[in-house]
C-alpha positions in Angstrom: 78.4 126.7 93.4 80.5 127.0 96.5 83.3 124.6 97.6 81.1 122.9 100.2 78.6 121.9 97.5 81.4 120.6 95.2 82.9 118.6 98.1 79.4 117.2 98.8 79.2 116.0 95.2 82.5 114.1 95.7 81.2 112.5 98.8 77.9 111.5 97.1 80.0 110.0 94.2 82.0 107.8 96.7 78.7 106.9 98.4 77.2 105.7 95.1 79.9 103.1 94.9 79.7 102.2 98.5 76.0 101.5 98.2 76.1 100.3 94.5 73.4 103.0 93.9 72.9 104.1 90.3 70.3 106.6 91.4 73.0 108.6 93.2 75.0 108.6 90.0 71.9 109.7 88.0 71.3 112.6 90.5 74.8 113.9 90.2 75.0 114.3 86.4 73.2 116.7 84.0 71.1 115.2 81.2 73.7 116.4 78.6 76.8 115.5 80.6 79.9 113.9 79.1 82.2 111.3 80.8 85.7 110.5 79.6 87.1 107.7 81.6 90.0 107.4 81.2 91.0 110.5 79.2 91.8 109.6 75.7 89.0 107.0 75.3 85.7 107.5 73.6 83.5 109.7 75.8 80.0 108.7 77.0 77.5 111.4 76.0 74.2 111.9 77.9 72.8 110.6 81.1 71.6 107.3 79.8 75.0 106.4 78.3 76.7 107.5 81.5 74.5 105.4 83.6 75.1 102.4 81.4 78.8 103.0 81.8 78.5 103.0 85.6 76.2 100.0 85.8 79.1 97.6 85.2 81.3 99.1 87.9 78.6 99.3 90.5 77.4 95.7 89.7 81.0 94.4 90.1 81.2 95.8 93.6 83.8 98.4 92.9 84.5 100.7 95.9 86.2 104.1 96.0 88.5 105.5 98.7 89.6 109.1 98.6 93.4 109.2 98.7 93.9 112.9 99.1 92.2 116.2 99.6 89.8 117.4 96.8 90.8 120.7 95.2 88.1 123.2 94.1 88.7 125.9 91.5 86.2 127.8 89.4 83.3 125.5 88.5 85.3 122.4 89.1 86.6 120.0 91.7 89.6 117.5 91.2 90.0 114.6 93.6 92.4 111.7 93.9 91.0 108.3 94.9 91.7 104.6 94.7 89.4 102.2 92.9 89.2 99.0 94.8 88.0 95.9 92.9 88.0 92.2 93.5 91.2 91.6 91.4 92.7 95.0 90.9 93.0 98.6 92.2 93.6 101.8 90.3 94.9 105.2 91.4 92.8 107.8 89.7 92.2 111.6 89.7 88.8 112.7 88.6 87.7 116.2 87.6 84.1 117.2 87.8 82.9 120.4 86.0 79.5 121.7 87.2 76.8 123.8 85.6 74.9 126.6 87.3 72.4 124.0 88.7 75.1 122.1 90.5 75.0 119.1 88.2 78.2 117.5 86.7 78.4 118.4 83.0 81.8 117.0 82.4 83.9 114.3 84.1 87.4 113.4 83.1 89.2 110.5 84.8 93.0 110.6 84.7 94.7 107.2 84.9 96.7 104.8 82.8 98.1 101.3 82.8 100.9 102.5 85.2 98.2 103.3 87.8 96.7 99.8 87.8 97.7 97.2 90.4 96.7 93.5 89.8 95.9 91.3 92.7 
């Protein structure tokens, strides 16, 4: 998977939140993917659990804005962004790891209480 494809996956991820489209999320992840958001919490295993996790955020109207340039290395891309919600915002760095088919097999979100702004 080349850098262009990895960057396209990041763009699709942001688009999923812009459109509130769970089908885009479903298309990005492998069936056996694992999502840990934030790192240190119980991971979500498998596509159905991952989609259930995203349903809440998409339904709440959460939007994402890239806040820096994504970085590609090996089978992964890391990208900083801002989560914008009705009553809060969060500065986050996500890391996607891809399989040979170009699907996300692991996502880790790096953020903590110090990255959350209320209001």
